[in-house]
Each structure stands twice: as structure tokens, then as C-alpha cells.
LOTORPA-459396 format. One record per atom (N, C-alpha, C): chain; atom name; z, x, y. Coordinates in steps of 0.1 Angstrom, whole numbers, plus 5000, padded with zeros to 4 digits. Layout:
chain | atom | w | u | v
A | CA | Z | X | Y
...
***
This chain:
chain | atom | w | u | v
A | N | 5000 | 5008 | 4988
A | CA | 5000 | 5000 | 5000
A | C | 5000 | 5009 | 5013
A | N | 5007 | 5020 | 5012
A | CA | 5008 | 5029 | 5023
A | C | 4994 | 5035 | 5026
A | N | 4986 | 5037 | 5016
A | CA | 4973 | 5043 | 5018
A | C | 4964 | 5033 | 5025
A | N | 4965 | 5020 | 5022
A | CA | 4957 | 5010 | 5028
A | C | 4961 | 5008 | 5043
A | N | 4974 | 5009 | 5045
A | CA | 4980 | 5008 | 5059
A | C | 4974 | 5019 | 5067
A | N | 4974 | 5031 | 5062
A | CA | 4969 | 5043 | 5069
A | C | 4954 | 5042 | 5072
A | N | 4947 | 5037 | 5062
A | CA | 4932 | 5035 | 5064
A | C | 4929 | 5025 | 5075
A | N | 4937 | 5014 | 5076
A | CA | 4935 | 5004 | 5086
A | C | 4939 | 5010 | 5100
A | N | 4950 | 5018 | 5100
A | CA | 4954 | 5024 | 5113
A | C | 4942 | 5033 | 5118
A | N | 4935 | 5040 | 5110
A | CA | 4924 | 5049 | 5114
A | C | 4912 | 5040 | 5118
A | N | 4909 | 5030 | 5110
A | CA | 4898 | 5022 | 5113
A | C | 4899 | 5014 | 5126
A | N | 4911 | 5009 | 5128
A | CA | 4914 | 5000 | 5140
A | C | 4918 | 5009 | 5152
A | N | 4919 | 5022 | 5150
A | CA | 4924 | 5031 | 5160
A | C | 4937 | 5027 | 5166
A | N | 4947 | 5025 | 5157
A | CA | 4960 | 5021 | 5161
A | C | 4969 | 5033 | 5159
A | N | 4977 | 5037 | 5169
A | CA | 4986 | 5049 | 5168
A | C | 4999 | 5047 | 5160
A | N | 5005 | 5036 | 5162
A | CA | 5019 | 5035 | 5157
A | C | 5020 | 5024 | 5146
A | N | 5030 | 5026 | 5137
A | CA | 5033 | 5016 | 5127
A | C | 5038 | 5003 | 5133
A | N | 5045 | 5004 | 5144
A | CA | 5051 | 4992 | 5150
A | C | 5039 | 4983 | 5156
A | N | 5029 | 4990 | 5161
A | CA | 5018 | 4982 | 5166
A | C | 5010 | 4975 | 5154
A | N | 5009 | 4983 | 5143
A | CA | 5003 | 4977 | 5131
A | C | 5010 | 4965 | 5127
A | N | 5024 | 4966 | 5126
A | CA | 5032 | 4954 | 5122
A | C | 5030 | 4943 | 5131
A | N | 5029 | 4945 | 5144
A | CA | 5027 | 4935 | 5154
A | C | 5013 | 4928 | 5152
A | N | 5003 | 4936 | 5149
A | CA | 4989 | 4930 | 5146
A | C | 4990 | 4921 | 5134
A | N | 4996 | 4926 | 5123
A | CA | 4997 | 4918 | 5111
A | C | 5005 | 4905 | 5113
A | N | 5015 | 4906 | 5121
A | CA | 5023 | 4894 | 5125
A | C | 5015 | 4884 | 5132
A | N | 5006 | 4888 | 5141
A | CA | 4997 | 4879 | 5148
A | C | 4988 | 4873 | 5138
A | N | 4982 | 4880 | 5129
A | CA | 4973 | 4874 | 5118
A | C | 4981 | 4864 | 5110
A | N | 4993 | 4867 | 5106
A | CA | 5001 | 4858 | 5098
A | C | 5004 | 4845 | 5106
A | N | 5008 | 4846 | 5118
A | CA | 5011 | 4834 | 5126
A | C | 4999 | 4826 | 5128
A | N | 4988 | 4832 | 5132
A | CA | 4976 | 4825 | 5135
A | C | 4970 | 4818 | 5122
A | N | 4971 | 4824 | 5111
A | CA | 4966 | 4818 | 5099
A | C | 4973 | 4805 | 5095
A | N | 4986 | 4806 | 5096
A | CA | 4995 | 4794 | 5093
A | C | 4993 | 4783 | 5104
A | N | 4993 | 4787 | 5116
A | CA | 4993 | 4778 | 5127
A | C | 4979 | 4771 | 5128
A | N | 4968 | 4778 | 5124
A | CA | 4955 | 4772 | 5125
A | C | 4954 | 4759 | 5116
A | N | 4960 | 4760 | 5104
A | CA | 4959 | 4748 | 5095
A | C | 4967 | 4737 | 5101
A | N | 4979 | 4739 | 5107
A | CA | 4987 | 4729 | 5113
A | C | 4980 | 4723 | 5125
A | N | 4974 | 4731 | 5133
A | CA | 4967 | 4726 | 5145
A | C | 4955 | 4717 | 5141
A | N | 4947 | 4722 | 5131
A | CA | 4935 | 4715 | 5127
A | C | 4939 | 4701 | 5121
A | N | 4949 | 4701 | 5113
A | CA | 4954 | 4688 | 5107
A | C | 4959 | 4679 | 5118
A | N | 4967 | 4684 | 5127
A | CA | 4972 | 4676 | 5138
A | C | 4961 | 4671 | 5147
A | N | 4951 | 4679 | 5150
A | CA | 4940 | 4675 | 5159
A | C | 4932 | 4664 | 5152
A | N | 4929 | 4666 | 5139
A | CA | 4921 | 4656 | 5132
A | C | 4928 | 4642 | 5132
A | N | 4941 | 4643 | 5129
A | CA | 4949 | 4631 | 5129
A | C | 4950 | 4624 | 5143
A | N | 4952 | 4632 | 5153
A | CA | 4953 | 4627 | 5167
A | C | 4939 | 4620 | 5171
A | N | 4928 | 4626 | 5167
A | CA | 4915 | 4621 | 5171
A | C | 4911 | 4610 | 5161
A | N | 4918 | 4608 | 5150
A | CA | 4914 | 4598 | 5140
A | C | 4901 | 4601 | 5133
A | N | 4899 | 4614 | 5130
A | CA | 4887 | 4618 | 5124
A | C | 4888 | 4616 | 5109
A | N | 4879 | 4608 | 5103
A | CA | 4878 | 4605 | 5089
A | C | 4864 | 4606 | 5085
A | N | 4861 | 4609 | 5072
A | CA | 4848 | 4612 | 5067
A | C | 4844 | 4603 | 5056
A | N | 4831 | 4599 | 5056
A | CA | 4826 | 4591 | 5045
A | C | 4820 | 4600 | 5034
A | N | 4816 | 4612 | 5037
A | CA | 4809 | 4621 | 5028
A | C | 4818 | 4633 | 5026
A | N | 4820 | 4637 | 5013
A | CA | 4829 | 4649 | 5010
A | C | 4822 | 4661 | 5015
A | N | 4809 | 4662 | 5014
A | CA | 4802 | 4674 | 5019
A | C | 4803 | 4675 | 5034
A | N | 4801 | 4665 | 5041
A | CA | 4803 | 4665 | 5056
A | C | 4817 | 4669 | 5060
A | N | 4827 | 4664 | 5052
A | CA | 4841 | 4667 | 5055
A | C | 4843 | 4682 | 5054
A | N | 4838 | 4688 | 5043
A | CA | 4840 | 4702 | 5041
A | C | 4834 | 4710 | 5052
A | N | 4822 | 4707 | 5056
A | CA | 4814 | 4714 | 5066
A | C | 4822 | 4713 | 5080
A | N | 4826 | 4701 | 5084
A | CA | 4833 | 4699 | 5096
A | C | 4846 | 4706 | 5096
A | N | 4853 | 4705 | 5085
A | CA | 4866 | 4712 | 5085
A | C | 4865 | 4727 | 5086
A | N | 4855 | 4733 | 5079
A | CA | 4853 | 4747 | 5080
A | C | 4849 | 4752 | 5094
A | N | 4840 | 4744 | 5100
A | CA | 4836 | 4747 | 5114
A | C | 4848 | 4746 | 5124
A | N | 4856 | 4736 | 5122
A | CA | 4868 | 4734 | 5130
A | C | 4878 | 4745 | 5128
A | N | 4880 | 4749 | 5116
A | CA | 4890 | 4760 | 5113
A | C | 4885 | 4773 | 5119
A | N | 4872 | 4775 | 5118
A | CA | 4866 | 4788 | 5124
A | C | 4868 | 4789 | 5139
A | N | 4865 | 4778 | 5146
A | CA | 4867 | 4778 | 5160
A | C | 4881 | 4778 | 5164
A | N | 4890 | 4770 | 5158
A | CA | 4904 | 4770 | 5161
A | C | 4910 | 4783 | 5159
A | N | 4907 | 4790 | 5147
A | CA | 4912 | 4803 | 5144
A | C | 4909 | 4813 | 5155
A | N | 4897 | 4813 | 5160
A | CA | 4893 | 4823 | 5170
A | C | 4901 | 4821 | 5183
A | N | 4902 | 4809 | 5187
A | CA | 4910 | 4805 | 5199
A | C | 4924 | 4809 | 5198
A | N | 4930 | 4806 | 5186
A | CA | 4944 | 4809 | 5184
A | C | 4947 | 4823 | 5182
A | N | 4938 | 4830 | 5175
A | CA | 4939 | 4845 | 5174
A | C | 4939 | 4852 | 5187
A | N | 4930 | 4848 | 5196
A | CA | 4930 | 4855 | 5209
A | C | 4942 | 4851 | 5217
A | N | 4946 | 4838 | 5217
A | CA | 4958 | 4834 | 5224
A | C | 4971 | 4840 | 5219
A | N | 4973 | 4840 | 5207
A | CA | 4985 | 4846 | 5201
A | C | 4985 | 4861 | 5203
A | N | 4973 | 4867 | 5201
A | CA | 4972 | 4881 | 5203
A | C | 4975 | 4885 | 5217
A | N | 4971 | 4877 | 5227
A | CA | 4974 | 4880 | 5241
A | C | 4989 | 4879 | 5243
A | N | 4995 | 4868 | 5238
A | CA | 5009 | 4867 | 5239
A | C | 5017 | 4879 | 5234
A | N | 5012 | 4885 | 5223
A | CA | 5019 | 4897 | 5217
A | C | 5014 | 4910 | 5224
A | N | 5006 | 4909 | 5234
A | CA | 5002 | 4921 | 5242
A | C | 4990 | 4928 | 5235
A | N | 4982 | 4922 | 5227
A | CA | 4971 | 4928 | 5220
A | C | 4958 | 4922 | 5223
A | N | 4956 | 4918 | 5236
A | CA | 4944 | 4911 | 5240
A | C | 4931 | 4919 | 5238
A | N | 4932 | 4932 | 5241
A | CA | 4920 | 4940 | 5239
A | C | 4916 | 4942 | 5225
A | N | 4926 | 4944 | 5216
A | CA | 4923 | 4945 | 5202
A | C | 4917 | 4933 | 5196
A | N | 4923 | 4921 | 5199
A | CA | 4918 | 4909 | 5193
A | C | 4905 | 4904 | 5199
A | N | 4903 | 4907 | 5212
A | CA | 4891 | 4904 | 5218
A | C | 4879 | 4911 | 5211
A | N | 4881 | 4924 | 5208
A | CA | 4871 | 4932 | 5201
A | C | 4870 | 4927 | 5187
A | N | 4881 | 4924 | 5181
A | CA | 4881 | 4919 | 5167
A | C | 4873 | 4906 | 5165
A | N | 4875 | 4897 | 5174
A | CA | 4867 | 4884 | 5174
A | C | 4853 | 4886 | 5177
A | N | 4849 | 4895 | 5186
A | CA | 4835 | 4898 | 5189
A | C | 4829 | 4904 | 5177
A | N | 4836 | 4913 | 5170
A | CA | 4830 | 4919 | 5158
A | C | 4828 | 4909 | 5147
A | N | 4838 | 4900 | 5145
A | CA | 4837 | 4890 | 5135
A | C | 4825 | 4881 | 5137
A | N | 4823 | 4877 | 5150
A | CA | 4812 | 4868 | 5153
A | C | 4798 | 4875 | 5151
A | N | 4797 | 4888 | 5155
A | CA | 4785 | 4895 | 5153
A | C | 4782 | 4896 | 5138
A | N | 4792 | 4899 | 5130
A | CA | 4789 | 4900 | 5116
A | C | 4785 | 4887 | 5110
A | N | 4789 | 4876 | 5115
A | CA | 4785 | 4863 | 5110
A | C | 4770 | 4860 | 5112
A | N | 4764 | 4866 | 5123
A | CA | 4750 | 4864 | 5126
A | C | 4742 | 4876 | 5121
A | N | 4748 | 4886 | 5115
A | CA | 4741 | 4897 | 5109
A | C | 4738 | 4909 | 5118
A | N | 4746 | 4910 | 5129
A | CA | 4744 | 4922 | 5137
A | C | 4756 | 4931 | 5136
A | N | 4753 | 4944 | 5139
A | CA | 4764 | 4954 | 5139
A | C | 4770 | 4955 | 5152
A | N | 4783 | 4955 | 5153
A | CA | 4790 | 4956 | 5166
A | C | 4789 | 4970 | 5172
A | N | 4790 | 4971 | 5185
A | CA | 4790 | 4983 | 5192
A | C | 4803 | 4984 | 5200
A | N | 4808 | 4995 | 5202
A | CA | 4821 | 4997 | 5209
A | C | 4818 | 4997 | 5224
***
């Protein structure tokens, strides 16, 4: 596990273990909170589906968008705005098949 931790520190250009722990904490909070927010938003808006396929597609798209917004917001709260801004940009570029530049 320590080897993976060190590889990620180099890849993400993170200097300290404390900052790495903070980044992983942001990922953990965001992942859990995204599902709660999506569920609450769909309930609040009264969104229901007739088709199972349509439901899966809409849920995945909603989760993708909500996750990015929450990742950036929670990352900013934890003082990692620059890191997560670049991370989200890189994630979106990979989705469309382009390589990110620094």
C-alpha cells in the first residue's frame, strides 16, 4: 500500500503525506455525498422513469455532473482548488479521448 501511496504522490506532484490524506478524504466525502445528493435531488424534483434503460442513462449522467461539481466544491473547501480543478479537467478530456496538458 505504501508503494501505491508513493507512486500517487509522484504522479500527482504532492509533497506531503498530510496533503495526500486530505486529497483522499475529499474523494471519500465526495463519493458518498454524491449519491445522497442525487437521490435527494431526484426525489425533490419528482423524477421517475418508465424505461429502465432511460433511468440508468439519466442516473449515470446526473451522477457524473453532480460528482464533478461536488468534487470541485469540497476540494475548494479543503484548500485543494488547483489540484481538483486540474483533476476534473483531466478527467473530462479523457472522456472525450484527448490527452491533458499541464
